[in-house]
C-alpha positions as a Python dict, from the first residue, in 0.01 Angstrom:
ca = {
    (1, 'X'): (0, 0, 0),
    (2, 'X'): (183, -308, -116),
    (3, 'X'): (268, -623, 83),
    (4, 'X'): (629, -504, 104),
    (5, 'X'): (530, -168, 256),
    (6, 'X'): (303, -344, 502),
    (7, 'X'): (583, -576, 608),
    (8, 'X'): (817, -284, 662),
    (9, 'X'): (560, -94, 866),
    (10, 'X'): (488, -407, 1068),
    (11, 'X'): (860, -457, 1150),
    (12, 'X'): (875, -89, 1249),
    (13, 'X'): (567, -107, 1468),
    (14, 'X'): (700, -422, 1641),
    (15, 'X'): (1030, -246, 1721),
    (16, 'X'): (844, 55, 1858),
    (17, 'X'): (623, -174, 2072),
    (18, 'X'): (937, -362, 2194),
    (19, 'X'): (1107, -38, 2285),
    (20, 'X'): (795, 85, 2464),
    (21, 'X'): (773, -228, 2668),
    (22, 'X'): (1134, -213, 2771),
    (23, 'X'): (1085, 154, 2859),
    (24, 'X'): (776, 71, 3069),
    (25, 'X'): (956, -217, 3238),
    (26, 'X'): (1245, 16, 3323),
    (27, 'X'): (1007, 273, 3465),
    (28, 'X'): (834, 4, 3670),
    (29, 'X'): (1161, -134, 3803),
    (30, 'X'): (1271, 211, 3916),
    (31, 'X'): (938, 276, 4087),
    (32, 'X'): (829, 552, 3857),
    (33, 'X'): (509, 374, 3761),
    (34, 'X'): (305, 110, 3941),
    (35, 'X'): (228, -246, 3812),
    (36, 'X'): (-135, -137, 3743),
    (37, 'X'): (-24, 159, 3530),
    (38, 'X'): (210, -62, 3342),
    (39, 'X'): (-73, -308, 3267),
    (40, 'X'): (-311, -32, 3150),
    (41, 'X'): (-55, 121, 2912),
    (42, 'X'): (55, -229, 2779),
    (43, 'X'): (-316, -305, 2709),
    (44, 'X'): (-356, 26, 2536),
    (45, 'X'): (-50, -27, 2321),
    (46, 'X'): (-174, -373, 2220),
    (47, 'X'): (-515, -235, 2122),
    (48, 'X'): (-352, 47, 1917),
    (49, 'X'): (-135, -203, 1737),
    (50, 'X'): (-431, -433, 1652),
    (51, 'X'): (-622, -136, 1511),
    (52, 'X'): (-327, -17, 1308),
    (53, 'X'): (-269, -370, 1168),
    (54, 'X'): (-637, -388, 1068),
    (55, 'X'): (-617, -60, 894),
    (56, 'X'): (-297, -167, 710),
    (57, 'X'): (-463, -498, 606),
    (58, 'X'): (-754, -311, 439),
    (59, 'X'): (-514, -81, 254),
    (60, 'X'): (-312, -358, 93),
    (61, 'X'): (-411, -383, -280),
    (62, 'X'): (-485, -731, -404),
    (63, 'X'): (-266, -865, -683),
    (64, 'X'): (-489, -879, -990),
}
């Protein structure tokens, strides 16, 4: 994986997370999910993103 590929994947992941948070916020405002559920899902999404970022960082080949 190159730095450019990592950048593209990072942008895509951030857009997915943004969409997920807007969706969760909408569901909370309509009463479909509680605030606790929103918090648990948001924490899970954050942990998943950190893990994915760590995996991508290890896969970037150094420029030598």
